[in-house]
LUMKOLLUM-669030 format. One record per residue (C-alpha): residue number from 1; residue in three letters; x, y, z. Coordinates in Angstrom, 1 decimal. Each point is the difference from the previous one (the first is absolute). Example, Ala and Ser with C-alpha at 12.3 -4.5 7.8 and 13.67 -1.06 7.14 Angstrom:
2
(1 ALA (12.3 -4.5 7.8))
(2 SER (1.4 3.4 -0.7))
***
This chain:
486
(1 MET (15.3 16.7 0.5))
(2 SER (2.6 1.4 2.3))
(3 ASP (2.8 -2.3 0.2))
(4 ARG (1.2 -0.5 4.6))
(5 ILE (2.4 -2.7 -0.5))
(6 THR (2.7 3.1 1.0))
(7 ALA (-1.7 1.2 3.0))
(8 ALA (-1.3 -4.1 1.4))
(9 GLU (3.5 -0.9 -0.1))
(10 THR (1.4 3.3 1.6))
(11 LEU (-2.3 -0.3 3.0))
(12 VAL (1.0 -4.0 0.9))
(13 ALA (4.2 0.4 -1.4))
(14 ALA (1.0 0.0 3.5))
(15 PRO (0.2 -3.7 1.2))
(16 PRO (-1.4 -1.0 3.6))
(17 ALA (1.5 0.7 3.5))
(18 ALA (1.4 -3.3 1.4))
(19 GLY (-2.9 -2.1 1.1))
(20 SER (-2.8 2.0 -2.0))
(21 PRO (-2.5 -1.2 -2.6))
(22 HIS (1.0 -1.0 -3.3))
(23 VAL (-0.9 3.2 -2.2))
(24 ASP (-1.6 -0.7 -3.1))
(25 ALA (0.7 2.6 -3.1))
(26 GLY (-3.4 -0.5 -1.4))
(27 ASP (-1.8 1.4 3.4))
(28 ALA (0.8 3.8 -0.6))
(29 GLY (-3.0 2.2 -1.1))
(30 TYR (-3.0 -1.5 0.4))
(31 SER (-2.9 1.4 1.5))
(32 LYS (-1.5 -1.6 3.0))
(33 ASP (-3.6 0.7 -0.6))
(34 LEU (-1.4 -3.4 0.6))
(35 LYS (-2.0 0.5 3.1))
(36 SER (-1.2 -2.9 2.1))
(37 ARG (-3.4 -1.0 -1.8))
(38 HIS (2.3 -0.2 -3.6))
(39 ILE (2.7 -3.1 1.7))
(40 ASN (-3.3 -1.6 1.7))
(41 MET (-1.9 0.0 -3.3))
(42 ILE (3.0 -0.9 -2.2))
(43 ALA (0.5 -2.7 2.7))
(44 ILE (-3.7 -0.8 -1.2))
(45 GLY (0.5 0.2 -3.4))
(46 GLY (3.6 -2.0 -0.2))
(47 ALA (-2.4 -3.3 1.8))
(48 ILE (-3.1 0.9 -2.6))
(49 GLY (0.3 -0.2 -3.5))
(50 THR (-0.3 -1.7 -3.3))
(51 GLY (1.6 -3.2 0.9))
(52 LEU (-3.3 -0.2 1.9))
(53 PHE (-2.6 2.0 -1.8))
(54 LEU (1.3 -1.3 -3.8))
(55 GLY (1.8 -3.7 1.3))
(56 ALA (-1.9 -1.3 2.0))
(57 GLY (-2.7 -0.7 -2.3))
(58 GLY (2.4 -2.5 -2.1))
(59 ARG (1.6 -1.5 3.6))
(60 LEU (-2.9 -0.7 1.1))
(61 ALA (-1.9 -2.2 -3.2))
(62 GLY (3.7 -1.7 -0.3))
(63 ALA (0.0 -0.8 3.6))
(64 GLY (-3.2 -0.1 1.8))
(65 PRO (-0.9 1.8 3.7))
(66 SER (3.6 -1.6 1.2))
(67 LEU (1.1 3.4 -2.1))
(68 ALA (-0.7 1.1 3.6))
(69 ILE (2.9 -1.7 1.5))
(70 ALA (2.6 1.2 -2.3))
(71 TYR (-1.0 3.3 0.9))
(72 ALA (0.3 -0.1 3.6))
(73 VAL (4.0 -1.7 -0.3))
(74 CYS (0.7 1.9 -2.0))
(75 GLY (-1.1 3.6 1.5))
(76 VAL (2.0 -1.3 2.7))
(77 PHE (3.1 0.2 -1.3))
(78 ALA (-0.9 3.1 -1.4))
(79 PHE (-0.4 1.3 2.9))
(80 PHE (3.3 -1.3 1.8))
(81 VAL (1.6 1.7 -3.2))
(82 VAL (-1.5 3.1 0.6))
(83 ARG (0.7 0.1 3.3))
(84 ALA (3.4 -0.7 -0.7))
(85 LEU (0.3 3.2 -2.0))
(86 GLY (-1.8 1.5 2.7))
(87 GLU (2.7 -0.1 2.5))
(88 LEU (2.3 1.2 -2.7))
(89 VAL (-1.7 3.0 -0.8))
(90 LEU (-0.3 0.9 4.1))
(91 TYR (3.8 -0.8 0.0))
(92 ARG (0.7 2.4 -2.9))
(93 PRO (-3.4 1.3 -2.5))
(94 SER (1.2 0.5 -3.1))
(95 SER (-1.6 0.3 -3.2))
(96 GLY (1.9 -2.3 -2.1))
(97 ALA (-0.8 -2.5 3.1))
(98 PHE (1.2 -3.4 -0.8))
(99 VAL (2.2 1.1 -2.8))
(100 SER (1.5 2.1 2.7))
(101 TYR (0.5 -2.3 2.7))
(102 ALA (1.2 -2.5 -2.8))
(103 ARG (2.5 2.3 -0.7))
(104 GLU (1.0 0.2 3.7))
(105 PHE (-0.1 -3.7 1.1))
(106 MET (0.9 -1.1 -3.8))
(107 GLY (2.0 2.2 -1.3))
(108 GLU (-0.3 1.6 -3.5))
(109 LYS (-0.7 -3.1 -1.9))
(110 GLY (-3.3 -1.2 2.3))
(111 ALA (-1.1 3.1 -0.4))
(112 PHE (0.5 -0.1 -4.0))
(113 ALA (-1.9 -2.7 1.0))
(114 ALA (-2.8 0.4 1.7))
(115 GLY (-0.9 3.0 -2.1))
(116 TRP (-0.1 -1.8 -3.6))
(117 LEU (-1.9 -2.6 1.3))
(118 TYR (-2.7 2.6 2.2))
(119 PHE (0.1 1.1 -3.9))
(120 LEU (-0.7 -2.5 -1.8))
(121 ASN (-2.8 -0.6 3.0))
(122 TRP (-1.8 3.4 -0.8))
(123 ALA (0.5 0.2 -3.4))
(124 THR (-1.6 -3.0 -0.9))
(125 THR (-2.5 0.7 2.6))
(126 ALA (-0.5 3.3 -1.9))
(127 VAL (-0.6 -2.2 -3.0))
(128 ALA (-2.9 -2.1 2.0))
(129 ASP (-2.0 2.6 1.5))
(130 ILE (-0.5 2.0 -3.2))
(131 THR (-0.8 -3.2 -1.3))
(132 ALA (-2.2 -0.4 2.6))
(133 ALA (-1.8 3.3 0.2))
(134 ALA (-0.4 -0.1 -3.9))
(135 THR (-1.8 -3.6 0.9))
(136 TYR (-2.5 1.5 1.8))
(137 ALA (-0.4 2.4 -2.0))
(138 HIS (-1.8 -2.3 -2.2))
(139 PHE (-2.5 -0.8 2.0))
(140 TRP (-2.1 2.6 -0.7))
(141 GLY (-1.8 1.0 -3.4))
(142 MET (1.9 2.8 -1.1))
(143 PHE (3.5 -1.2 0.1))
(144 SER (-0.8 -3.2 -1.4))
(145 ASP (0.8 0.8 -3.5))
(146 ILE (3.3 1.9 1.0))
(147 PRO (3.4 -2.2 -0.3))
(148 GLN (1.4 -1.2 2.8))
(149 TRP (3.2 1.8 -0.7))
(150 ILE (-1.8 3.2 -0.3))
(151 LEU (-1.4 0.1 3.6))
(152 ALA (3.4 -1.6 1.3))
(153 LEU (1.9 3.1 -0.8))
(154 ILE (-3.0 2.8 1.5))
(155 ALA (0.9 -1.9 2.9))
(156 LEU (3.3 0.8 -0.1))
(157 ALA (-0.4 3.1 -0.7))
(158 VAL (-2.5 1.5 2.7))
(159 VAL (2.3 -1.4 2.5))
(160 LEU (3.6 0.9 -1.3))
(161 THR (-1.5 3.6 -0.3))
(162 ALA (-1.2 -0.3 3.7))
(163 ASN (3.3 -1.6 1.3))
(164 LEU (2.2 2.8 -1.4))
(165 ILE (-2.1 2.8 1.6))
(166 SER (1.5 -0.4 3.9))
(167 VAL (0.4 -2.4 2.3))
(168 LYS (-3.4 1.4 1.8))
(169 TYR (-2.0 -0.7 -3.2))
(170 PHE (1.0 -3.6 0.4))
(171 GLY (-0.7 -0.3 3.4))
(172 GLU (-3.3 1.4 0.0))
(173 MET (-1.2 -2.1 -3.3))
(174 GLU (1.4 -3.0 1.9))
(175 PHE (-2.1 1.0 3.6))
(176 TRP (-3.2 0.5 -2.6))
(177 PHE (1.1 -2.9 -1.9))
(178 ALA (0.2 -2.0 3.4))
(179 ILE (-3.0 0.9 1.6))
(180 ILE (-2.2 -1.3 -3.0))
(181 LYS (1.6 -2.9 -0.5))
(182 VAL (-0.5 -0.6 4.2))
(183 GLY (-3.2 0.9 0.0))
(184 ALA (-1.2 -2.1 -2.9))
(185 LEU (1.5 -3.2 1.1))
(186 VAL (-1.9 1.0 3.1))
(187 ALA (-3.2 0.8 -1.9))
(188 PHE (0.4 -3.8 -1.3))
(189 MET (0.3 -1.6 3.0))
(190 LEU (-2.2 1.4 1.5))
(191 ILE (-2.0 -1.0 -2.7))
(192 GLY (1.3 -3.3 -0.2))
(193 ILE (-0.6 -1.1 3.5))
(194 PHE (-3.7 1.5 0.0))
(195 LEU (-0.3 -2.6 -2.9))
(196 VAL (1.7 -3.1 1.3))
(197 VAL (-2.6 0.8 3.2))
(198 THR (-3.0 0.1 -1.7))
(199 GLN (0.5 -2.5 -2.5))
(200 HIS (-0.8 2.2 -2.7))
(201 PRO (0.1 -1.4 -3.4))
(202 VAL (3.1 0.8 -2.4))
(203 ASP (-0.5 -1.2 -3.5))
(204 GLY (-2.0 -2.5 1.3))
(205 HIS (2.5 -1.6 2.6))
(206 THR (-0.7 0.4 4.2))
(207 PRO (3.0 1.8 1.2))
(208 GLY (2.0 -2.0 2.9))
(209 PHE (2.0 -2.3 0.7))
(210 SER (-2.0 -2.8 -2.2))
(211 THR (1.8 2.3 -3.2))
(212 ILE (2.8 -1.0 0.9))
(213 SER (-0.7 -3.8 1.0))
(214 ASP (-1.8 -0.7 -3.6))
(215 SER (2.5 1.7 -1.8))
(216 GLY (2.7 -2.8 1.3))
(217 GLY (1.0 1.6 3.4))
(218 ILE (2.8 2.1 1.1))
(219 PHE (2.7 -1.7 -2.5))
(220 PRO (-2.7 -1.3 -3.4))
(221 VAL (3.0 -0.2 -2.5))
(222 GLY (2.3 -1.0 3.1))
(223 MET (2.6 1.6 1.8))
(224 LEU (2.9 0.7 -2.8))
(225 PRO (-2.2 2.3 -1.9))
(226 MET (0.1 2.3 3.4))
(227 LEU (3.9 0.0 -0.1))
(228 LEU (0.3 0.8 -3.5))
(229 VAL (-1.9 3.1 0.6))
(230 ILE (2.1 1.1 2.6))
(231 GLN (2.0 1.9 -2.3))
(232 GLY (-2.9 2.1 -1.0))
(233 VAL (-1.2 0.5 3.7))
(234 VAL (3.8 1.3 0.6))
(235 PHE (-0.6 2.6 -2.5))
(236 ALA (-3.5 1.6 1.6))
(237 TYR (1.9 0.8 3.1))
(238 ALA (3.2 2.3 -2.6))
(239 SER (-1.1 2.8 1.4))
(240 VAL (0.6 -0.9 3.9))
(241 GLU (3.3 1.7 0.4))
(242 LEU (-1.3 3.5 -1.8))
(243 CYS (-0.5 1.4 3.5))
(244 GLY (3.7 -0.6 0.5))
(245 VAL (1.3 2.1 -3.0))
(246 ALA (-2.7 3.0 0.9))
(247 ALA (1.8 0.3 3.4))
(248 GLY (2.5 1.7 -1.2))
(249 GLU (-2.6 3.1 -0.8))
(250 THR (-1.9 -0.1 3.1))
(251 LYS (1.1 2.2 3.7))
(252 SER (-0.2 -2.4 2.5))
(253 PRO (0.8 -3.8 -1.2))
(254 GLU (0.4 -1.3 2.9))
(255 LYS (-3.4 0.9 1.3))
(256 ILE (-1.9 -0.4 -2.8))
(257 MET (2.1 -3.4 -1.4))
(258 PRO (-1.2 -2.5 2.5))
(259 LYS (-3.9 0.1 0.5))
(260 ALA (0.2 0.6 -4.4))
(261 ILE (1.8 -3.2 0.1))
(262 ASN (-1.5 -1.8 2.8))
(263 SER (-3.8 0.2 -1.8))
(264 ILE (1.4 -1.3 -3.4))
(265 MET (-0.7 -4.3 2.0))
(266 TRP (-3.5 0.9 1.4))
(267 ARG (-0.2 1.4 -3.5))
(268 VAL (1.0 -2.6 -2.3))
(269 GLY (-2.0 -2.9 2.7))
(270 LEU (-3.3 2.8 -0.4))
(271 PHE (-0.2 1.2 -3.7))
(272 TYR (2.5 -2.9 -1.8))
(273 VAL (-1.1 -3.4 1.4))
(274 GLY (-3.5 0.9 1.4))
(275 SER (-0.5 1.6 -3.9))
(276 VAL (1.0 -3.6 -1.5))
(277 VAL (-2.3 -1.9 3.0))
(278 LEU (-3.0 2.1 -0.9))
(279 LEU (0.1 -0.5 -3.6))
(280 ALA (0.6 -3.8 0.4))
(281 LEU (-3.2 0.2 1.9))
(282 LEU (-2.1 2.0 -2.6))
(283 LEU (1.1 -1.6 -3.3))
(284 PRO (1.1 -3.7 -0.8))
(285 TYR (3.7 0.7 -0.9))
(286 THR (0.0 -0.9 -3.4))
(287 SER (-2.7 2.8 -0.4))
(288 TYR (2.9 2.6 -0.2))
(289 SER (2.6 0.7 -2.8))
(290 GLY (3.4 1.4 -0.3))
(291 ASP (-2.1 2.7 -2.6))
(292 GLU (-2.1 2.2 2.3))
(293 SER (0.5 0.9 3.6))
(294 PRO (-1.8 -2.8 2.6))
(295 PHE (-1.1 2.4 1.9))
(296 VAL (-1.5 1.7 -3.0))
(297 THR (-1.3 -3.4 -0.8))
(298 VAL (-2.1 -0.4 3.4))
(299 MET (-1.8 4.0 -0.8))
(300 ASP (-0.7 -1.3 -3.5))
(301 LYS (-2.1 -3.9 1.1))
(302 LEU (-1.1 2.5 3.0))
(303 GLY (-2.2 2.1 -3.0))
(304 ILE (0.4 3.5 1.9))
(305 PRO (-0.5 2.5 -2.1))
(306 GLY (3.3 1.6 -0.4))
(307 ALA (1.4 -1.8 2.8))
(308 ALA (2.1 -1.8 -2.7))
(309 GLY (1.6 3.5 -1.4))
(310 VAL (0.1 1.4 3.5))
(311 MET (2.5 -2.6 0.5))
(312 ASN (2.3 -0.2 -3.4))
(313 LEU (0.4 3.4 0.9))
(314 VAL (1.3 -0.6 3.5))
(315 VAL (2.4 -2.9 -1.8))
(316 LEU (0.7 2.2 -2.5))
(317 THR (1.1 2.7 2.7))
(318 ALA (2.2 -2.9 1.6))
(319 ALA (2.0 -0.6 -3.2))
(320 LEU (1.2 3.5 -0.3))
(321 SER (1.3 0.5 3.5))
(322 SER (1.8 -2.9 -0.2))
(323 LEU (1.1 2.3 -3.0))
(324 ASN (0.6 2.7 1.7))
(325 SER (1.8 -1.5 2.3))
(326 GLY (2.3 -1.7 -2.2))
(327 LEU (1.3 3.3 -1.4))
(328 TYR (0.4 1.6 3.2))
(329 SER (1.9 -2.7 1.3))
(330 THR (2.6 -0.7 -2.8))
(331 GLY (0.7 3.8 -0.2))
(332 ARG (0.8 -0.2 3.4))
(333 ILE (1.8 -2.7 -0.5))
(334 LEU (2.2 0.7 -3.1))
(335 ARG (0.9 3.4 1.5))
(336 SER (1.5 -1.8 2.5))
(337 MET (2.3 -1.8 -2.6))
(338 ALA (0.4 2.5 -2.0))
(339 LEU (1.8 1.9 2.4))
(340 SER (2.3 -3.0 0.8))
(341 GLY (0.7 -0.6 -3.7))
(342 SER (-1.6 -3.0 -0.5))
(343 ALA (-2.9 1.7 -1.4))
(344 PRO (-0.4 2.4 -3.1))
(345 LYS (0.5 3.4 0.3))
(346 PHE (-2.9 1.8 -0.7))
(347 THR (-1.9 -2.8 2.1))
(348 GLY (1.4 2.1 2.7))
(349 ARG (-1.4 3.4 -1.1))
(350 MET (-2.8 2.1 2.1))
(351 ASN (-2.6 2.4 -0.8))
(352 LYS (-0.8 2.9 1.8))
(353 GLY (-3.3 -2.1 1.8))
(354 GLN (3.4 -2.1 1.0))
(355 VAL (-1.5 -2.6 -1.7))
(356 PRO (2.8 -2.4 -1.8))
(357 TYR (-1.3 0.1 -3.0))
(358 GLY (2.8 -1.9 -1.8))
(359 GLY (-0.9 -3.2 1.6))
(360 ILE (-3.8 0.0 -0.1))
(361 LEU (0.4 1.1 -4.0))
(362 LEU (2.5 -3.4 -0.2))
(363 THR (-2.6 -1.8 1.5))
(364 ALA (-2.9 1.2 -2.1))
(365 GLY (2.3 -1.0 -3.3))
(366 PHE (-0.2 -3.3 0.7))
(367 GLY (-4.2 0.3 0.8))
(368 VAL (-0.3 1.2 -4.0))
(369 LEU (2.0 -3.4 -0.4))
(370 GLY (-2.9 -1.8 2.0))
(371 VAL (-2.4 2.3 -2.5))
(372 GLY (1.8 -1.7 -3.0))
(373 LEU (-0.3 -3.1 1.8))
(374 ASN (-4.0 0.2 0.7))
(375 TYR (0.4 0.8 -4.0))
(376 VAL (1.4 -2.7 -1.3))
(377 MET (-1.6 -3.1 2.6))
(378 PRO (-2.7 1.6 2.4))
(379 GLY (-0.9 -2.9 1.1))
(380 GLU (3.1 -1.8 1.6))
(381 ALA (1.8 4.0 0.9))
(382 PHE (-1.3 -0.9 3.9))
(383 GLU (1.3 -2.9 0.7))
(384 ILE (3.0 0.6 -2.0))
(385 VAL (1.2 2.8 2.0))
(386 LEU (-1.4 -0.9 3.1))
(387 ASN (2.7 -3.3 -0.3))
(388 PHE (2.5 1.9 -0.5))
(389 ALA (-0.9 2.8 2.4))
(390 SER (-0.3 -2.6 3.0))
(391 ILE (3.8 -0.8 -0.7))
(392 GLY (0.6 3.8 0.7))
(393 ILE (-2.2 0.3 3.0))
(394 LEU (1.9 -3.3 1.5))
(395 GLY (3.5 1.0 -0.7))
(396 THR (-1.2 3.3 1.8))
(397 TRP (-0.8 -2.0 2.7))
(398 GLY (2.4 -1.3 0.1))
(399 MET (2.5 2.4 0.4))
(400 ILE (-1.8 1.6 2.5))
(401 MET (0.3 -3.0 2.4))
(402 LEU (3.5 -0.4 -1.0))
(403 CYS (1.5 3.6 0.7))
(404 SER (-2.8 -0.5 3.4))
(405 LEU (2.1 -3.3 0.8))
(406 LEU (3.0 1.9 -0.8))
(407 PHE (-1.1 2.8 2.5))
(408 TRP (-1.0 -2.2 3.0))
(409 HIS (3.8 -1.1 -0.6))
(410 CYS (1.1 3.3 0.1))
(411 SER (-1.5 0.1 2.9))
(412 ARG (1.1 -2.7 2.1))
(413 ASP (3.5 1.5 -0.9))
(414 GLY (-0.6 3.4 1.5))
(415 ARG (0.5 1.5 -3.3))
(416 VAL (-3.9 1.5 -0.3))
(417 THR (-3.2 -0.4 2.8))
(418 ARG (-3.1 -1.1 -0.8))
(419 PRO (-3.0 2.1 0.7))
(420 SER (-2.6 -0.8 2.3))
(421 TYR (-2.5 -1.1 -2.6))
(422 GLN (1.8 -3.5 -1.0))
(423 LEU (-1.1 -2.9 -2.5))
(424 PRO (-0.8 -2.1 3.0))
(425 TRP (2.1 -3.9 -0.4))
(426 ALA (2.7 1.4 -1.1))
(427 PRO (2.3 -1.4 -1.8))
(428 TYR (-2.3 -3.2 -1.3))
(429 THR (-3.0 2.2 -1.6))
(430 GLN (2.7 1.1 -2.3))
(431 ILE (1.3 -3.3 -0.7))
(432 VAL (-3.3 -2.0 -0.1))
(433 THR (-1.4 3.2 -2.6))
(434 LEU (2.9 -0.3 -2.6))
(435 ALA (-0.9 -4.0 -0.3))
(436 PHE (-3.5 0.9 0.0))
(437 LEU (1.0 2.7 -2.7))
(438 ALA (2.6 -3.1 -1.5))
(439 THR (-3.3 -3.0 -0.3))
(440 VAL (-2.4 2.8 -1.7))
(441 VAL (2.4 0.6 -3.0))
(442 PHE (0.5 -4.0 0.0))
(443 LEU (-3.2 -0.1 -0.1))
(444 MET (-0.5 2.3 -3.0))
(445 TRP (2.5 -2.4 -1.6))
(446 TRP (-2.1 -3.1 0.8))
(447 GLY (-3.2 1.4 -1.5))
(448 GLY (0.8 0.1 -3.4))
(449 GLY (-0.9 2.3 -2.0))
(450 VAL (0.6 4.0 -0.2))
(451 GLY (1.2 -1.0 3.2))
(452 ARG (2.8 -2.2 -0.4))
(453 THR (1.1 2.2 -3.3))
(454 THR (0.3 2.8 2.3))
(455 VAL (2.0 -1.4 2.8))
(456 MET (2.1 -1.7 -3.4))
(457 CYS (0.8 3.8 -0.4))
(458 LEU (1.3 0.8 3.4))
(459 PRO (4.1 -1.1 -1.9))
(460 LEU (-0.8 2.4 -2.1))
(461 ILE (-0.6 2.5 2.8))
(462 ALA (2.3 -0.3 1.9))
(463 ALA (2.6 0.3 -3.2))
(464 ALA (-1.3 3.3 -0.3))
(465 LEU (0.4 0.9 3.2))
(466 VAL (3.2 -1.1 -0.5))
(467 GLY (0.8 1.7 -2.8))
(468 GLY (-1.7 3.5 1.0))
(469 TRP (1.9 -0.3 3.3))
(470 PHE (3.4 -0.3 -2.3))
(471 VAL (-1.5 3.3 -2.3))
(472 VAL (-0.6 2.2 3.2))
(473 ARG (2.8 -1.1 2.4))
(474 ARG (2.3 2.4 -0.7))
(475 ARG (-2.1 3.0 0.1))
(476 VAL (-1.1 -1.9 3.5))
(477 ASN (3.3 0.4 1.6))
(478 ASP (0.7 3.5 -0.8))
(479 LEU (-2.4 1.3 1.2))
(480 ALA (-0.1 -2.1 3.4))
(481 ARG (3.8 1.4 -0.6))
(482 GLU (-1.1 3.7 -0.5))
(483 ARG (-1.9 -0.1 3.3))
(484 GLN (2.5 -1.4 2.2))
(485 ASP (3.1 2.4 -1.1))
(486 VAL (-2.9 3.4 0.4))
***
């Protein structure tokens, strides 16, 4: 594989003219092969992932129908985050996305922290995705005797191979993954609405509001469980920022991005909130569990031959789609960091297909560690990595909103010009969103268990970031001086 670091650095060696946007070394060398249909479906795929297809079962069992409220609230803040990122993308498209913006508005320290928090997010999410894929595969008898770790390894190998070929393959794979996910959810919702309207029994229960009222109402176990599952709900929205990363590999982001981002809000309302409401109307919340997708549970209870198997195939596709997205995005983010000196050099390398394979392989390496976790503790693997992924997500979203807030301040000083596509109600939106993210961290600690353990690891994560910065700062500063002197 060829190493294109030198070529990329040469392309961006000259500093920008006064008043022009910041130029990121990591933006050079990419093909602009993602089309409008790819970006739109990537936005959809980012809003529909493993957190809904698998995670909703356990959270519905724990919080009851009130889970729909948690999805709605978190969905609003997820939209604020992606809308803030969209404004930054329209200001300056970059494959380095929020890491590049952190570099511009917060300096190299901010970019270092943003990038590695994002890597923490996706490295652990990759483990969650391959764990979910292996869990889904066990639904079929032909795979039931195969150890979970072997199935996880196979899932990782298949998606990694496809991701390394070219961005076209990634775009096409995500396009069809998203088509499958949306088609399946639409079909499920139509079936669910039909069952509710016709009062057709499901596992001896008559669908409708009586299913909720007879099982304790919207808050059958109180409001506290709903608050405590919010961190898991945040995980469900973990990929909404992906369309911002993909904008660096499309030719007309100013035309494509606003439409893709604006559509996220109604998708959240329809697919997340609508699906959970239907699930609660069809069966008592106690019928669901974290061991099986709630959609598969409903189809299985209906007794339609093959329906549960088809839905299980769909949710398996969702897990593979999420893994595909994680490998894609971390490859681009790590390359942006590598060319500034804050990530290992090999993560900046690109192959002949203009794919940053170094960063992709690094994320996949952590996925291999996840295979080991599936071997040691297959029952707890998903919950453990979900909590650490949530910390990475919260950190990433926090960095995006901080960049947006600093961008707003710079626009007030006249140093930058905000595009016509803007985050509404700035700077209050950023401040309220940051407060919400801090509240989620508190709720993780308050809930005890794995969540509290994860929050207590925050000082270790902070220490690792500080220590890592001291390791790379000389190289970062040297590269910065070289770019200024040319």
